[in-house]
C-alpha positions as CSV (number, residue, x, y, z in Angstrom):
1,M,10.9,-54.2,85.5
2,A,7.6,-53.7,86.8
3,V,6.3,-56.8,88.3
4,T,2.5,-56.7,89.4
5,V,1.4,-59.8,91.7
6,T,-2.1,-60.6,92.4
7,R,-2.9,-62.9,95.3
8,N,-6.6,-63.4,96.5
9,G,-7.8,-60.7,94.3
10,A,-5.3,-58.1,96.0
11,K,-2.7,-56.5,93.5
12,K,0.5,-55.4,94.7
13,H,3.5,-54.1,92.7
14,A,7.0,-54.8,92.9
15,V,10.4,-53.7,90.7
16,Q,12.8,-56.3,89.5
17,M,16.1,-55.1,89.6
18,V,18.8,-56.3,87.5
19,G,19.6,-59.9,88.2
20,Q,16.8,-60.5,90.5
21,T,14.3,-63.2,90.0
22,L,10.5,-62.6,90.2
23,L,10.7,-64.1,93.8
24,E,13.5,-61.7,94.8
25,A,11.6,-58.8,93.6
26,G,8.3,-59.8,95.2
27,L,9.9,-60.5,98.6
28,A,11.8,-57.5,98.4
29,A,8.5,-55.7,98.0
30,T,7.2,-57.4,100.9
31,I,4.8,-59.5,98.7
32,D,3.7,-62.9,100.3
33,M,4.8,-65.3,97.8
34,P,5.3,-69.2,97.9
35,F,8.7,-70.8,97.7
36,S,10.6,-73.5,99.4
37,C,14.0,-74.7,97.7
38,A,14.5,-71.4,95.6
39,M,16.6,-73.4,92.9
40,G,13.7,-74.4,90.7
41,G,13.6,-77.9,91.7
42,C,10.4,-78.1,93.7
43,G,7.8,-76.2,92.0
44,A,6.6,-74.6,95.2
45,C,6.9,-71.1,93.7
46,K,4.9,-71.8,90.6
47,V,2.9,-68.8,89.8
48,K,0.8,-68.0,86.6
49,L,2.2,-65.5,84.1
50,V,-0.8,-63.5,83.1
51,A,0.9,-60.9,81.0
52,G,4.4,-60.3,79.8
53,E,7.2,-62.7,79.3
54,T,9.9,-64.2,81.5
55,T,13.0,-66.5,81.0
56,H,12.4,-70.0,81.4
57,E,14.7,-71.8,83.7
58,G,14.3,-74.8,86.2
59,S,12.7,-78.2,85.6
60,A,10.2,-78.7,88.2
61,L,7.2,-77.7,85.8
62,T,5.6,-80.1,83.4
63,P,5.2,-79.1,79.7
64,L,1.3,-78.8,80.4
65,E,1.8,-76.3,83.3
66,R,4.4,-74.2,80.9
67,E,1.7,-74.5,78.3
68,R,-0.9,-73.3,80.7
69,G,1.4,-70.3,81.4
70,Y,3.0,-71.1,84.8
71,V,6.6,-70.2,85.7
72,L,8.8,-70.8,88.5
73,A,9.2,-67.6,90.4
74,C,12.5,-68.6,92.2
75,V,14.3,-68.9,88.9
76,D,12.5,-66.9,86.3
77,R,13.3,-63.2,85.2
78,A,11.0,-60.8,83.5
79,L,12.0,-59.9,80.1
80,G,9.6,-56.5,80.4
81,P,6.9,-55.4,82.5
82,C,4.7,-58.6,83.6
83,E,1.8,-59.6,85.6
84,L,1.7,-62.7,88.0
85,E,-1.1,-64.4,89.7
86,V,-0.5,-66.4,92.8
87,D,-2.8,-69.4,93.7
88,P,-4.5,-69.2,96.7
């Protein structure tokens, strides 16, 4: 899947291979993405899903954060091409 990540106004592109999370795809493409536990428990990898659809795993996000479009890059996977925005 094609994944576009915007951070500080710069867009970078990654390819999520089968089985990879959004975080794994981003890091494989040398994109600087935040993370800590990498298990969906801390919320450090929270990014905004601007376009597309992902799986929803992990419990570190509140219902309001989910409603506002945030996902956990360390456990979510794209279901098709998607765009993410990393908060500065």
